[in-house]
C-alpha positions as a LaTeX table, in Angstrom:
\begin{tabular}{lrrr}
\hline
Residue & $x$ (\AA) & $y$ (\AA) & $z$ (\AA) \\
\hline
Unk1 & 39.84 & 47.81 & 199.89 \\
Unk2 & 38.63 & 48.20 & 203.46 \\
Unk3 & 40.59 & 50.88 & 205.30 \\
Unk4 & 41.49 & 51.28 & 208.98 \\
Unk5 & 43.50 & 54.05 & 210.64 \\
Unk6 & 45.76 & 53.36 & 213.62 \\
Unk7 & 47.47 & 55.57 & 216.19 \\
Unk8 & 50.72 & 54.93 & 218.10 \\
Unk9 & 51.50 & 55.22 & 221.77 \\
Unk10 & 54.33 & 57.30 & 223.20 \\
Unk11 & 56.78 & 58.84 & 220.72 \\
Unk12 & 60.15 & 59.62 & 222.32 \\
Unk13 & 61.75 & 61.66 & 219.51 \\
Unk14 & 61.04 & 65.42 & 219.82 \\
Unk15 & 62.16 & 65.99 & 216.21 \\
Unk16 & 59.51 & 63.54 & 214.98 \\
Unk17 & 56.97 & 65.31 & 217.14 \\
Unk18 & 57.93 & 68.66 & 215.64 \\
Unk19 & 57.73 & 67.22 & 212.12 \\
Unk20 & 54.21 & 66.00 & 212.85 \\
Unk21 & 52.91 & 69.15 & 214.57 \\
Unk22 & 54.45 & 71.98 & 212.53 \\
Unk23 & 52.14 & 71.48 & 209.51 \\
Unk24 & 49.23 & 72.33 & 211.82 \\
Unk25 & 50.60 & 75.53 & 213.36 \\
Unk26 & 47.62 & 77.85 & 213.63 \\
Unk27 & 45.11 & 75.05 & 214.20 \\
Unk28 & 42.99 & 75.77 & 217.31 \\
Unk29 & 43.73 & 72.35 & 218.75 \\
Unk30 & 47.48 & 72.94 & 218.44 \\
Unk31 & 46.97 & 76.30 & 220.10 \\
Unk32 & 45.16 & 74.64 & 223.00 \\
Unk33 & 47.98 & 72.12 & 223.27 \\
Unk34 & 50.61 & 74.87 & 223.36 \\
Unk35 & 48.64 & 76.72 & 226.03 \\
Unk36 & 48.39 & 73.58 & 228.18 \\
Unk37 & 52.13 & 72.85 & 227.88 \\
Unk38 & 53.22 & 76.48 & 228.09 \\
Unk39 & 55.28 & 76.21 & 224.90 \\
Unk40 & 55.06 & 75.66 & 221.15 \\
Unk41 & 58.71 & 74.65 & 220.86 \\
Unk42 & 57.86 & 71.15 & 219.76 \\
Unk43 & 61.46 & 70.17 & 219.03 \\
Unk44 & 62.42 & 71.13 & 222.60 \\
Unk45 & 59.84 & 68.94 & 224.32 \\
Unk46 & 60.73 & 66.38 & 226.97 \\
Unk47 & 59.20 & 63.42 & 225.16 \\
Unk48 & 60.26 & 61.00 & 227.90 \\
Unk49 & 57.56 & 62.57 & 230.07 \\
Unk50 & 54.31 & 60.82 & 229.10 \\
Unk51 & 52.22 & 63.75 & 230.37 \\
Unk52 & 53.89 & 65.88 & 227.66 \\
Unk53 & 54.49 & 63.38 & 224.87 \\
Unk54 & 51.03 & 61.85 & 225.22 \\
Unk55 & 48.95 & 64.94 & 224.40 \\
Unk56 & 51.33 & 65.91 & 221.57 \\
Unk57 & 51.18 & 62.43 & 220.05 \\
Unk58 & 47.40 & 62.47 & 220.25 \\
Unk59 & 47.01 & 65.89 & 218.60 \\
Unk60 & 49.50 & 65.15 & 215.83 \\
Unk61 & 47.93 & 61.80 & 214.96 \\
Unk62 & 44.37 & 63.07 & 215.16 \\
Unk63 & 44.95 & 66.11 & 212.93 \\
Unk64 & 46.96 & 64.07 & 210.44 \\
Unk65 & 44.20 & 61.48 & 210.10 \\
Unk66 & 41.55 & 64.18 & 209.70 \\
Unk67 & 43.56 & 65.99 & 207.04 \\
Unk68 & 44.64 & 62.97 & 205.05 \\
Unk69 & 41.59 & 60.69 & 205.18 \\
Unk70 & 37.94 & 61.00 & 204.27 \\
Unk71 & 36.43 & 59.50 & 207.42 \\
Unk72 & 33.50 & 58.11 & 205.44 \\
Unk73 & 36.01 & 55.71 & 203.84 \\
Unk74 & 37.45 & 54.53 & 207.16 \\
Unk75 & 35.88 & 51.29 & 208.38 \\
Unk76 & 37.75 & 50.88 & 211.67 \\
Unk77 & 40.35 & 52.34 & 213.98 \\
Unk78 & 42.71 & 51.20 & 216.73 \\
Unk79 & 45.46 & 52.59 & 218.92 \\
Unk80 & 48.58 & 51.17 & 220.53 \\
Unk81 & 48.74 & 51.76 & 224.30 \\
Unk82 & 47.35 & 55.27 & 224.97 \\
Unk83 & 46.88 & 55.58 & 221.20 \\
Unk84 & 43.58 & 53.87 & 221.94 \\
Unk85 & 42.42 & 57.20 & 223.38 \\
Unk86 & 43.30 & 58.87 & 220.06 \\
Unk87 & 41.32 & 56.18 & 218.25 \\
Unk88 & 38.32 & 56.82 & 220.51 \\
Unk89 & 38.54 & 60.53 & 219.72 \\
Unk90 & 38.74 & 59.90 & 215.99 \\
Unk91 & 35.73 & 57.58 & 216.31 \\
Unk92 & 33.66 & 60.33 & 217.96 \\
Unk93 & 33.55 & 59.03 & 221.53 \\
Unk94 & 35.67 & 61.78 & 223.12 \\
Unk95 & 35.85 & 65.50 & 222.52 \\
Unk96 & 39.29 & 66.74 & 221.48 \\
Unk97 & 40.02 & 68.72 & 224.65 \\
Unk98 & 38.71 & 65.95 & 226.89 \\
Unk99 & 41.02 & 63.50 & 225.12 \\
Unk100 & 44.05 & 65.75 & 225.67 \\
Unk101 & 43.21 & 66.03 & 229.35 \\
Unk102 & 42.74 & 62.27 & 229.72 \\
Unk103 & 46.10 & 61.46 & 228.13 \\
Unk104 & 47.88 & 64.12 & 230.17 \\
Unk105 & 46.33 & 62.82 & 233.38 \\
Unk106 & 47.20 & 59.25 & 232.45 \\
Unk107 & 50.82 & 60.30 & 231.99 \\
Unk108 & 50.96 & 62.14 & 235.32 \\
Unk109 & 49.36 & 59.25 & 237.19 \\
Unk110 & 51.78 & 56.76 & 235.63 \\
Unk111 & 54.74 & 58.92 & 236.61 \\
Unk112 & 53.48 & 59.14 & 240.20 \\
Unk113 & 53.00 & 55.36 & 240.31 \\
Unk114 & 56.64 & 54.96 & 239.26 \\
Unk115 & 58.14 & 57.13 & 242.01 \\
Unk116 & 58.51 & 54.49 & 244.71 \\
Unk117 & 59.31 & 51.56 & 242.43 \\
Unk118 & 60.25 & 52.80 & 239.00 \\
Unk119 & 60.89 & 49.70 & 236.88 \\
Unk120 & 61.72 & 49.67 & 233.19 \\
Unk121 & 60.75 & 48.17 & 229.84 \\
Unk122 & 62.58 & 46.35 & 227.05 \\
Unk123 & 61.77 & 45.24 & 223.50 \\
Unk124 & 62.73 & 41.70 & 222.49 \\
Unk125 & 62.97 & 41.00 & 218.75 \\
Unk126 & 63.59 & 37.62 & 217.17 \\
Unk127 & 61.91 & 35.25 & 219.63 \\
Unk128 & 58.36 & 33.91 & 219.64 \\
Unk129 & 56.03 & 34.87 & 222.48 \\
Unk130 & 56.36 & 31.38 & 223.96 \\
Unk131 & 60.17 & 31.62 & 223.93 \\
Unk132 & 60.02 & 35.05 & 225.56 \\
Unk133 & 57.55 & 33.74 & 228.12 \\
Unk134 & 59.89 & 30.90 & 229.06 \\
Unk135 & 62.73 & 33.36 & 229.69 \\
Unk136 & 60.32 & 35.60 & 231.61 \\
Unk137 & 59.17 & 32.80 & 233.90 \\
Unk138 & 62.72 & 31.55 & 234.45 \\
Unk139 & 63.76 & 35.05 & 235.46 \\
Unk140 & 60.86 & 35.38 & 237.90 \\
Unk141 & 61.80 & 32.04 & 239.45 \\
Unk142 & 65.27 & 33.43 & 240.18 \\
Unk143 & 64.41 & 36.99 & 241.20 \\
Unk144 & 60.89 & 36.85 & 242.60 \\
Unk145 & 60.31 & 40.24 & 240.98 \\
Unk146 & 57.59 & 41.59 & 238.71 \\
Unk147 & 58.18 & 40.83 & 235.04 \\
Unk148 & 55.28 & 40.90 & 232.59 \\
Unk149 & 54.50 & 41.31 & 228.91 \\
Unk150 & 53.89 & 44.99 & 228.17 \\
Unk151 & 53.06 & 44.42 & 224.51 \\
Unk152 & 52.62 & 41.47 & 222.17 \\
Unk153 & 53.17 & 43.24 & 218.88 \\
Unk154 & 53.76 & 40.41 & 216.45 \\
Unk155 & 55.15 & 36.89 & 216.30 \\
Unk156 & 58.75 & 38.10 & 216.66 \\
Unk157 & 58.46 & 41.42 & 218.54 \\
Unk158 & 57.40 & 41.67 & 222.16 \\
Unk159 & 57.96 & 44.11 & 225.01 \\
Unk160 & 58.58 & 43.18 & 228.64 \\
Unk161 & 58.02 & 45.38 & 231.67 \\
Unk162 & 58.75 & 45.15 & 235.38 \\
Unk163 & 61.35 & 45.65 & 238.07 \\
Unk164 & 64.75 & 46.85 & 236.84 \\
Unk165 & 66.76 & 43.79 & 237.87 \\
Unk166 & 64.28 & 41.36 & 236.36 \\
Unk167 & 64.09 & 43.23 & 233.04 \\
Unk168 & 67.88 & 43.46 & 232.72 \\
Unk169 & 68.26 & 39.78 & 233.57 \\
Unk170 & 65.69 & 38.68 & 231.01 \\
Unk171 & 67.40 & 40.88 & 228.42 \\
Unk172 & 70.62 & 38.90 & 228.99 \\
Unk173 & 68.72 & 35.62 & 228.61 \\
Unk174 & 67.11 & 36.79 & 225.38 \\
Unk175 & 70.46 & 37.83 & 223.89 \\
Unk176 & 71.88 & 34.41 & 224.72 \\
Unk177 & 68.90 & 32.90 & 222.86 \\
Unk178 & 69.73 & 34.97 & 219.75 \\
Unk179 & 67.35 & 37.90 & 220.18 \\
Unk180 & 67.97 & 41.59 & 219.64 \\
Unk181 & 66.96 & 43.58 & 222.71 \\
Unk182 & 66.61 & 47.27 & 223.49 \\
Unk183 & 65.77 & 48.95 & 226.78 \\
Unk184 & 63.11 & 51.59 & 226.23 \\
Unk185 & 63.70 & 55.17 & 227.44 \\
Unk186 & 60.73 & 55.03 & 229.80 \\
Unk187 & 61.17 & 55.73 & 233.54 \\
Unk188 & 58.56 & 53.24 & 234.62 \\
Unk189 & 57.12 & 49.75 & 234.21 \\
Unk190 & 54.08 & 50.65 & 232.12 \\
Unk191 & 51.51 & 47.91 & 231.49 \\
Unk192 & 52.51 & 46.07 & 234.65 \\
Unk193 & 51.09 & 45.69 & 238.17 \\
Unk194 & 53.38 & 48.56 & 239.21 \\
Unk195 & 50.89 & 50.87 & 237.49 \\
Unk196 & 47.97 & 49.63 & 239.59 \\
Unk197 & 47.93 & 52.67 & 241.94 \\
Unk198 & 46.86 & 54.79 & 238.94 \\
Unk199 & 43.91 & 52.64 & 237.85 \\
Unk200 & 41.21 & 53.86 & 240.24 \\
Unk201 & 42.14 & 57.52 & 239.80 \\
Unk202 & 41.95 & 57.29 & 236.00 \\
Unk203 & 38.67 & 55.36 & 236.20 \\
Unk204 & 37.21 & 58.06 & 238.44 \\
Unk205 & 38.37 & 60.76 & 236.03 \\
Unk206 & 36.73 & 58.99 & 233.09 \\
Unk207 & 33.51 & 58.60 & 235.06 \\
Unk208 & 33.03 & 62.35 & 234.85 \\
Unk209 & 33.54 & 62.49 & 231.08 \\
Unk210 & 30.75 & 62.56 & 228.50 \\
Unk211 & 31.11 & 59.77 & 225.94 \\
Unk212 & 29.58 & 60.13 & 222.50 \\
Unk213 & 28.49 & 57.23 & 220.27 \\
Unk214 & 31.04 & 55.13 & 218.43 \\
Unk215 & 30.78 & 56.33 & 214.83 \\
Unk216 & 33.50 & 53.88 & 213.71 \\
Unk217 & 34.25 & 50.50 & 215.33 \\
Unk218 & 37.30 & 50.59 & 217.60 \\
Unk219 & 39.43 & 47.45 & 217.75 \\
Unk220 & 40.79 & 47.55 & 221.28 \\
Unk221 & 44.40 & 46.53 & 221.76 \\
Unk222 & 43.56 & 45.94 & 225.42 \\
Unk223 & 41.36 & 42.90 & 224.81 \\
Unk224 & 42.06 & 42.36 & 221.10 \\
Unk225 & 38.48 & 42.63 & 219.83 \\
Unk226 & 36.16 & 45.17 & 218.18 \\
Unk227 & 33.74 & 47.26 & 220.22 \\
Unk228 & 30.65 & 49.21 & 219.22 \\
Unk229 & 29.59 & 50.31 & 222.73 \\
Unk230 & 31.57 & 53.36 & 223.92 \\
Unk231 & 30.83 & 52.56 & 227.58 \\
Unk232 & 33.12 & 49.53 & 227.31 \\
Unk233 & 36.07 & 51.90 & 227.34 \\
Unk234 & 35.33 & 53.42 & 230.74 \\
Unk235 & 36.65 & 50.14 & 232.12 \\
Unk236 & 39.09 & 49.17 & 229.38 \\
Unk237 & 41.14 & 52.38 & 229.32 \\
Unk238 & 42.04 & 52.33 & 233.06 \\
Unk239 & 42.72 & 48.57 & 232.93 \\
Unk240 & 45.06 & 49.25 & 230.02 \\
Unk241 & 47.51 & 50.83 & 232.46 \\
Unk242 & 48.19 & 47.35 & 233.84 \\
Unk243 & 47.26 & 44.97 & 231.02 \\
Unk244 & 49.55 & 44.26 & 228.04 \\
Unk245 & 48.95 & 45.72 & 224.59 \\
Unk246 & 47.58 & 42.89 & 222.45 \\
Unk247 & 48.41 & 44.52 & 219.14 \\
Unk248 & 48.84 & 41.34 & 217.15 \\
Unk249 & 45.38 & 40.13 & 218.24 \\
Unk250 & 43.77 & 43.46 & 217.37 \\
Unk251 & 45.29 & 43.35 & 213.87 \\
Unk252 & 44.22 & 39.73 & 213.41 \\
Unk253 & 40.68 & 40.71 & 214.40 \\
Unk254 & 40.76 & 43.51 & 211.82 \\
Unk255 & 41.72 & 41.03 & 209.10 \\
Unk256 & 38.87 & 38.75 & 210.14 \\
Unk257 & 36.50 & 41.72 & 209.85 \\
Unk258 & 37.63 & 42.41 & 206.28 \\
Unk259 & 40.22 & 45.17 & 206.73 \\
Unk260 & 42.89 & 45.07 & 204.02 \\
Unk261 & 44.62 & 48.48 & 204.23 \\
Unk262 & 45.89 & 50.31 & 207.31 \\
Unk263 & 46.99 & 53.94 & 207.55 \\
Unk264 & 49.47 & 54.74 & 210.35 \\
Unk265 & 48.69 & 58.33 & 211.40 \\
Unk266 & 51.84 & 58.58 & 213.51 \\
Unk267 & 53.88 & 60.46 & 214.62 \\
Unk268 & 56.73 & 58.16 & 213.65 \\
Unk269 & 56.29 & 54.87 & 211.87 \\
Unk270 & 56.40 & 52.24 & 214.60 \\
Unk271 & 53.06 & 50.74 & 213.61 \\
Unk272 & 53.90 & 50.73 & 209.91 \\
Unk273 & 57.14 & 48.91 & 210.67 \\
Unk274 & 55.26 & 46.31 & 212.68 \\
Unk275 & 52.79 & 46.05 & 209.82 \\
Unk276 & 55.50 & 45.07 & 207.34 \\
Unk277 & 55.46 & 41.60 & 208.85 \\
Unk278 & 51.71 & 41.19 & 208.58 \\
Unk279 & 51.07 & 39.47 & 205.26 \\
Unk280 & 47.35 & 40.18 & 205.09 \\
Unk281 & 47.46 & 43.92 & 205.79 \\
Unk282 & 48.97 & 46.67 & 203.67 \\
Unk283 & 50.31 & 49.50 & 205.85 \\
Unk284 & 51.17 & 53.05 & 204.82 \\
Unk285 & 52.38 & 56.09 & 206.74 \\
Unk286 & 50.40 & 59.33 & 206.67 \\
Unk287 & 52.81 & 61.77 & 208.35 \\
Unk288 & 55.19 & 62.01 & 205.39 \\
Unk289 & 52.26 & 62.83 & 203.11 \\
Unk290 & 51.13 & 65.56 & 205.51 \\
Unk291 & 54.56 & 67.20 & 205.59 \\
Unk292 & 54.82 & 67.04 & 201.79 \\
Unk293 & 51.50 & 68.85 & 201.41 \\
Unk294 & 52.29 & 71.43 & 204.06 \\
Unk295 & 55.76 & 72.30 & 202.68 \\
Unk296 & 55.59 & 71.60 & 198.93 \\
Unk297 & 58.89 & 73.35 & 198.16 \\
Unk298 & 60.88 & 70.85 & 200.22 \\
Unk299 & 61.17 & 67.34 & 198.78 \\
Unk300 & 60.07 & 64.75 & 201.34 \\
Unk301 & 61.07 & 61.13 & 200.91 \\
Unk302 & 58.77 & 58.77 & 202.81 \\
Unk303 & 60.75 & 56.37 & 204.99 \\
\hline
\end{tabular}
């Protein structure tokens, strides 16, 4: 067995966030998070706001991985969307507090970029990337609006992002083609050119950060390959605001490198669910194990 640990992007469910954070009440990092947000009412958080949900997701995933896994047994790590910042922290590149600040700033910059031209995002399940791309291009030809891939998660699950009208029109096309679609509860077209105004600011912010060495290889979902030079991410992380998440490619690269088992540190189980369709990787969820250990008197059934 060769083990990797992976970290999700934005989690929208405050109850899931509370489930993930409560076992670590009293941890100094959770205390710092509560001080930054001005609250420790995790179930009452506005998880639609990326500047709030992002730091919480990072802390919950990071502490879960550290509690549940012996890092000497972990051969690689990766993160979906801003989960890549969590992966960099787990790999030793970023200090914990710096990572929280980076994710919070990323969320605020993205929200500001969405003010004048908000946009939206939608998941499309049941069509291949080429089928989705045909519908995307046909929609652009009719609307002239921005419509891009936000994430290429697997062979049958992709996310589109762009102007509202274009996204809603391509959703109709996809349904007609037999897909299941869902608009995401995100007030913005993340991973699209509409996020470009945030790129330089985030790059400048990262320029002032101290990066440590990569103690574990990070498979970037921005370019789909493994990296062993931490300086690569000064450019990759800001570009990730605009570029799509190439999750399927990152997982394929892990398989080629010998990874067989993947632990989803959560919160939630989005990455484990995606992993069910990957025949060469065995995924498991860590959050349920964490809750079971923290509250042994309450039976917890992993889902």
